[in-house]
C-alpha positions as CSV (number, residue, x, y, z in Angstrom):
1,M,-6.3,-35.2,-47.0
2,R,-5.0,-38.3,-45.1
3,I,-5.0,-37.5,-41.4
4,G,-3.6,-39.6,-38.6
5,L,-5.0,-39.1,-35.1
6,I,-3.3,-40.4,-32.0
7,V,-5.0,-40.6,-28.6
8,G,-3.7,-42.1,-25.3
9,P,-4.3,-45.7,-24.3
10,W,-6.4,-45.2,-21.2
11,F,-9.9,-44.7,-22.5
12,T,-11.9,-45.8,-25.5
13,V,-12.9,-43.4,-28.3
14,P,-15.5,-42.4,-27.6
15,P,-15.4,-43.0,-23.8
16,E,-18.1,-45.0,-22.2
17,K,-18.6,-42.3,-19.6
18,Y,-15.7,-40.1,-18.4
19,G,-13.0,-38.9,-20.9
20,G,-13.2,-35.4,-22.3
21,T,-10.2,-35.7,-24.7
22,E,-11.5,-39.0,-26.1
23,R,-14.9,-37.5,-26.6
24,V,-13.4,-34.6,-28.6
25,V,-11.2,-36.8,-30.7
26,D,-14.2,-39.0,-31.5
27,A,-16.2,-36.0,-32.7
28,L,-13.2,-34.7,-34.7
29,A,-12.6,-38.1,-36.4
30,R,-16.2,-38.5,-37.4
31,A,-16.5,-34.9,-38.8
32,L,-13.2,-35.2,-40.7
33,S,-14.4,-38.4,-42.2
34,D,-17.8,-37.0,-43.0
35,A,-16.0,-34.1,-44.8
36,G,-14.3,-36.6,-47.2
37,H,-10.9,-37.0,-45.5
38,D,-9.2,-40.3,-44.9
39,V,-8.7,-40.7,-41.1
40,L,-6.5,-43.3,-39.4
41,L,-6.9,-43.5,-35.6
42,A,-4.5,-44.9,-33.1
43,T,-6.4,-45.8,-29.9
44,A,-7.3,-48.6,-27.6
45,A,-8.5,-51.7,-29.3
46,D,-12.0,-51.6,-27.7
47,S,-12.7,-48.2,-29.1
48,T,-15.9,-47.9,-31.4
49,C,-15.2,-44.7,-33.3
50,P,-16.2,-45.7,-36.9
51,V,-13.0,-44.8,-38.7
52,P,-10.1,-47.1,-39.7
53,Q,-7.9,-47.9,-36.7
54,I,-4.3,-49.0,-36.3
55,P,-4.4,-52.7,-35.3
56,G,-2.3,-54.3,-32.6
57,F,-3.2,-52.2,-29.6
58,G,-4.6,-53.6,-26.4
59,P,-7.8,-52.7,-24.7
60,S,-8.2,-49.4,-22.7
61,T,-6.1,-49.4,-19.5
62,A,-7.8,-46.8,-17.2
63,E,-5.9,-48.4,-14.3
64,D,-2.7,-47.0,-15.7
65,L,-4.1,-43.5,-16.2
66,G,-1.3,-40.9,-16.3
67,Q,1.5,-43.6,-16.3
68,S,4.3,-42.5,-18.7
69,F,5.3,-46.1,-19.5
70,S,1.8,-46.8,-20.7
71,E,1.6,-43.8,-23.0
72,L,5.2,-44.1,-24.3
73,G,4.6,-47.7,-25.5
74,H,1.3,-46.6,-27.1
75,V,2.8,-43.7,-29.1
76,I,5.8,-45.6,-30.2
77,K,3.6,-48.2,-31.8
78,A,1.3,-45.5,-33.2
79,Y,4.1,-43.6,-35.0
80,A,5.5,-46.7,-36.4
81,Q,2.3,-47.2,-38.4
82,M,1.6,-43.7,-39.5
83,G,3.8,-43.7,-42.6
84,D,1.1,-43.2,-45.2
85,V,-0.7,-40.1,-43.8
86,D,-0.2,-36.5,-44.8
87,I,-0.2,-35.1,-41.3
88,I,-0.4,-36.5,-37.8
89,H,-2.5,-34.8,-35.1
90,D,-1.2,-36.2,-31.7
91,H,-3.4,-35.8,-28.7
92,T,-0.9,-37.2,-26.2
93,L,1.7,-35.4,-24.1
94,A,4.6,-37.9,-24.8
95,G,4.1,-38.3,-28.6
96,P,5.2,-34.9,-29.8
97,L,8.4,-35.3,-27.9
98,Y,9.2,-38.7,-29.3
99,A,12.4,-38.5,-31.3
100,H,11.7,-41.2,-33.9
101,R,8.6,-39.8,-35.6
102,P,8.3,-40.7,-39.3
103,E,10.3,-38.4,-41.5
104,G,8.5,-36.1,-43.9
105,I,5.2,-36.0,-42.0
106,P,4.3,-32.8,-40.1
107,V,2.9,-33.2,-36.6
108,V,0.4,-31.0,-34.7
109,T,-0.7,-31.4,-31.1
110,T,-3.5,-30.1,-28.9
111,I,-3.0,-28.9,-25.4
112,H,-6.0,-30.6,-23.7
113,G,-4.9,-29.8,-20.1
114,P,-3.9,-26.8,-18.1
115,L,-1.1,-24.8,-19.5
116,S,0.8,-24.1,-16.3
117,P,4.3,-22.7,-16.0
118,S,5.6,-26.3,-15.2
119,Y,4.3,-27.6,-18.5
120,A,5.5,-24.5,-20.5
121,P,9.0,-25.8,-21.1
122,L,7.7,-29.1,-22.6
123,Y,5.5,-27.2,-25.1
124,R,8.3,-24.8,-25.9
125,D,10.4,-27.8,-26.8
126,M,7.6,-29.3,-28.9
127,A,7.1,-26.0,-30.7
128,Q,10.5,-26.4,-32.4
129,D,9.1,-29.0,-34.7
130,T,5.3,-29.3,-33.9
131,A,2.4,-27.0,-34.5
132,I,0.6,-26.4,-31.2
133,I,-3.2,-25.9,-30.8
134,A,-4.7,-24.3,-27.8
135,I,-8.4,-24.9,-27.0
136,S,-9.2,-21.5,-25.6
137,H,-7.7,-18.0,-25.5
138,D,-7.6,-18.1,-21.8
139,Q,-5.6,-21.3,-21.9
140,C,-2.8,-19.9,-24.0
141,S,-2.8,-16.6,-22.0
142,R,-1.4,-18.6,-19.0
143,V,2.2,-18.6,-20.2
144,E,4.3,-16.2,-22.2
145,D,6.7,-16.9,-25.1
146,L,5.0,-20.1,-26.3
147,E,4.2,-20.2,-30.0
148,I,0.6,-21.2,-30.5
149,S,-0.4,-22.0,-34.1
150,A,-4.1,-21.8,-33.5
151,V,-6.8,-21.5,-30.9
152,I,-9.6,-24.0,-31.9
153,H,-12.6,-24.4,-29.5
154,H,-13.9,-27.8,-29.0
155,G,-17.1,-29.0,-30.8
156,I,-19.7,-31.8,-30.4
157,D,-21.7,-34.0,-32.7
158,L,-25.2,-32.4,-32.5
159,S,-26.9,-35.3,-34.2
160,A,-26.6,-37.2,-30.9
161,V,-28.1,-34.4,-28.7
162,S,-31.8,-33.5,-28.6
163,V,-33.1,-30.2,-27.3
164,G,-35.0,-30.7,-24.0
165,A,-37.9,-28.9,-22.6
166,G,-36.2,-27.9,-19.3
167,T,-39.4,-28.7,-17.4
168,G,-37.9,-31.2,-14.9
169,G,-38.1,-28.7,-12.0
170,Y,-34.4,-28.9,-11.1
171,A,-31.0,-27.5,-11.9
172,C,-28.1,-29.9,-12.5
173,F,-24.3,-30.2,-12.0
174,V,-22.3,-32.5,-14.3
175,G,-18.5,-33.0,-13.6
176,R,-16.2,-34.6,-11.3
177,V,-16.2,-34.9,-7.5
178,C,-13.4,-32.5,-6.6
179,P,-13.1,-28.9,-5.2
180,D,-11.9,-27.5,-8.6
181,K,-15.2,-28.3,-10.3
182,G,-17.2,-26.3,-7.8
183,L,-19.6,-28.9,-6.6
184,M,-20.1,-27.5,-3.2
185,E,-20.6,-24.0,-4.7
186,A,-23.2,-25.5,-7.0
187,I,-25.0,-26.9,-4.0
188,T,-24.9,-23.5,-2.3
189,I,-26.2,-21.7,-5.4
190,A,-29.1,-24.1,-5.8
191,R,-30.1,-23.8,-2.1
192,R,-29.9,-20.0,-2.1
193,A,-32.1,-20.0,-5.2
194,D,-34.4,-22.6,-3.6
195,V,-34.0,-25.0,-6.6
196,P,-33.6,-28.7,-6.4
197,L,-30.2,-29.9,-7.7
198,R,-29.4,-33.2,-9.4
199,I,-25.7,-34.1,-9.4
200,A,-24.0,-36.4,-12.0
201,A,-20.4,-36.7,-11.3
202,K,-17.4,-39.1,-11.7
203,M,-16.0,-40.5,-8.5
204,H,-13.3,-43.1,-9.2
205,A,-10.0,-41.8,-7.7
206,K,-9.3,-42.1,-4.0
207,D,-9.2,-38.3,-3.5
208,E,-12.6,-38.0,-5.2
209,Q,-14.1,-40.7,-2.9
210,E,-12.6,-39.1,0.2
211,Y,-13.9,-35.6,-0.9
212,F,-17.4,-37.0,-1.4
213,R,-17.4,-38.8,2.0
214,D,-16.0,-36.0,4.0
215,V,-17.5,-32.9,2.3
216,V,-20.2,-33.7,-0.3
217,Q,-22.2,-36.5,1.3
218,P,-23.0,-34.5,4.5
219,A,-24.5,-31.7,2.2
220,L,-26.8,-33.9,0.3
221,G,-30.6,-34.0,1.2
222,P,-34.0,-34.4,-0.2
223,R,-33.5,-31.6,-2.7
224,T,-29.8,-32.3,-3.5
225,E,-29.6,-35.7,-5.2
226,F,-26.3,-37.5,-6.2
227,L,-26.8,-39.7,-9.3
228,G,-23.2,-40.8,-9.8
229,E,-21.6,-41.1,-13.3
230,L,-24.0,-41.3,-16.2
231,S,-23.7,-42.5,-19.8
232,D,-24.1,-39.9,-22.6
233,P,-27.8,-40.6,-23.3
234,E,-28.5,-40.3,-19.5
235,K,-26.5,-37.2,-19.2
236,Y,-28.2,-35.5,-22.1
237,E,-31.6,-36.4,-20.7
238,L,-30.6,-35.0,-17.4
239,M,-29.4,-31.8,-18.9
240,G,-32.3,-31.4,-21.3
241,N,-34.9,-31.6,-18.5
242,A,-32.9,-29.2,-16.3
243,S,-33.7,-25.5,-16.0
244,A,-30.0,-24.7,-15.9
245,L,-26.5,-26.3,-15.6
246,I,-24.7,-24.9,-12.6
247,N,-21.0,-24.9,-13.4
248,P,-19.1,-22.7,-10.8
249,I,-15.7,-23.9,-11.6
250,Q,-12.9,-22.8,-9.2
251,W,-9.9,-23.0,-11.5
252,H,-8.8,-21.8,-14.9
253,E,-10.4,-24.7,-16.8
254,P,-9.0,-24.7,-20.4
255,F,-12.3,-25.3,-22.0
256,G,-15.2,-27.0,-20.2
257,L,-17.0,-29.4,-22.6
258,V,-19.9,-29.8,-20.2
259,M,-21.0,-26.3,-21.0
260,I,-21.5,-26.7,-24.7
261,E,-23.2,-30.1,-24.0
262,A,-25.7,-28.4,-21.8
263,L,-26.2,-25.6,-24.3
264,A,-26.8,-28.2,-27.1
265,T,-29.7,-29.5,-25.1
266,G,-31.1,-26.0,-24.9
267,T,-30.1,-25.6,-21.3
268,P,-28.6,-22.3,-20.1
269,V,-25.4,-22.3,-18.1
270,L,-24.5,-20.5,-14.9
271,A,-20.7,-20.2,-14.6
272,T,-18.1,-18.4,-12.7
273,P,-15.7,-16.2,-14.8
274,M,-12.9,-18.6,-14.8
275,G,-11.0,-20.3,-17.7
276,A,-12.8,-20.4,-20.9
277,A,-16.3,-19.9,-19.5
278,P,-16.6,-16.3,-20.8
279,E,-15.7,-17.6,-24.3
280,I,-18.5,-20.1,-24.3
281,V,-21.4,-18.6,-22.2
282,R,-22.9,-15.3,-23.6
283,H,-24.0,-13.5,-20.5
284,G,-27.7,-12.7,-20.5
285,I,-28.3,-14.7,-23.7
286,T,-27.2,-18.4,-23.1
287,G,-26.6,-18.1,-19.4
288,F,-24.9,-15.9,-16.8
289,V,-21.3,-15.5,-15.8
290,G,-20.7,-14.2,-12.3
291,S,-19.5,-14.9,-8.8
292,T,-21.1,-17.6,-6.7
293,P,-23.3,-15.2,-4.7
294,D,-24.4,-13.5,-8.0
295,L,-25.3,-16.8,-9.7
296,A,-27.9,-17.6,-7.1
297,A,-29.7,-14.3,-8.1
298,C,-29.2,-15.1,-11.8
299,M,-31.0,-18.4,-11.3
300,R,-34.2,-16.5,-10.9
301,R,-33.6,-14.9,-14.4
302,I,-33.3,-18.2,-16.2
303,P,-36.9,-18.0,-17.6
304,E,-35.9,-14.9,-19.4
305,L,-33.5,-16.9,-21.6
306,S,-34.3,-18.7,-24.9
307,R,-33.5,-22.4,-25.1
308,E,-33.4,-22.0,-28.9
309,A,-30.7,-19.4,-28.6
310,C,-28.7,-21.8,-26.4
311,R,-28.9,-24.5,-29.0
312,R,-28.2,-22.1,-31.8
313,S,-25.0,-20.9,-30.1
314,V,-23.6,-24.4,-30.3
315,E,-24.8,-24.9,-33.9
316,E,-23.0,-21.7,-34.9
317,S,-19.8,-21.9,-32.8
318,F,-19.3,-25.3,-31.2
319,S,-20.3,-27.9,-33.7
320,A,-18.0,-30.9,-34.7
321,Q,-18.2,-29.6,-38.3
322,R,-16.9,-26.2,-37.3
323,M,-14.2,-27.8,-35.2
324,A,-13.1,-30.1,-38.1
325,A,-13.1,-27.2,-40.6
326,D,-10.8,-25.2,-38.4
327,H,-8.5,-28.1,-38.1
328,V,-8.4,-28.8,-41.8
329,E,-7.5,-25.1,-42.4
330,L,-4.6,-25.4,-39.9
331,Y,-3.5,-28.7,-41.3
332,A,-3.2,-27.2,-44.7
333,K,-1.1,-24.3,-43.5
334,V,1.2,-26.6,-41.6
335,M,1.6,-28.9,-44.5
336,E,2.4,-25.9,-46.8
337,Q,4.9,-24.6,-44.4
338,F,6.4,-28.0,-43.8
339,A,6.9,-28.5,-47.6
340,T,8.9,-25.3,-47.8
341,K,11.0,-26.4,-44.8
342,P,10.3,-23.9,-42.1
343,L,9.3,-25.4,-38.8
344,P,5.6,-26.5,-38.6
345,G,3.6,-23.7,-37.0
346,R,6.2,-21.1,-37.4
347,G,4.7,-17.7,-38.1
348,L,1.1,-18.8,-37.5
349,L,0.9,-17.4,-34.0
350,Q,0.8,-13.7,-35.0
351,E,-1.7,-14.4,-37.7
352,N,-4.1,-16.2,-35.4
353,Q,-3.7,-13.7,-32.6
354,R,-4.6,-10.9,-35.1
355,Q,-7.6,-12.8,-36.2
356,A,-8.8,-13.2,-32.6
357,L,-8.7,-9.5,-31.9
């Protein structure tokens, strides 16, 4: 199968540090290629993902993050050079709405962000001629009357992640400096459980810097250490040596890649029952799901859990190979339906919902 992948212009694939979508696309591209498929990637020119890339793009432009003019120019150039693929998987927001896509090539897209009522009309328009992938069942439950062709959980490349011993004597938090990620709740949980906390977090935007200065920094101390943003090897070392990842998210996060990254290192996860967390963490087996006060008590039960079981859960359910296989299965269905002229994705929602029950 010849598969075109399009990702936005703002971060490299894979990202140097922050960039969840780009990290997922990198794992997907590599796994598809390893499975024998021909992959063509449209991304920033300084990307290092080892699959063929469309030439002519500029370097990543993080300073333009979220700017529609930047994304639109990127996808127009991407679609213009996708004429030889069998299917296009577009990971941008603007691309599936672009009117001048190549004729005769079906398009699928993944909803990487929150599926709020304000975004629902856009995705309903996309669904007229684009197959839509959700990344969790919680995500696609946020709106009604939107045709979802498949729910495909993210996966990661396990060859890059080693299992740690968890003997560092601390818990960790990995994420972004903002209220939604639950950083202050993580600090509270660690203190109530009398466990040192090491924090690795992105802090680029002005609101992130202000939140750190006004709220987070005053709460730091000898047993609560802020490390800043880490590279992947540094992050996996931090996770692998931690007794637990504390992930008390305060919003309906569509997936939460950090949880499967921690589990891959063998580290259990403490999470609030928000978003996709209950789909990822098996309560009492690979971590605990509960309220902030409950999680402090659950921290004391971490020694009961098996680090081998945590790693095994990712090998079985959240590997890049599983993610790629699920995508190939959907691609084949979409291509078959496209060949017989119904709209891509039409009729697949009910089938996948039945399979999920």
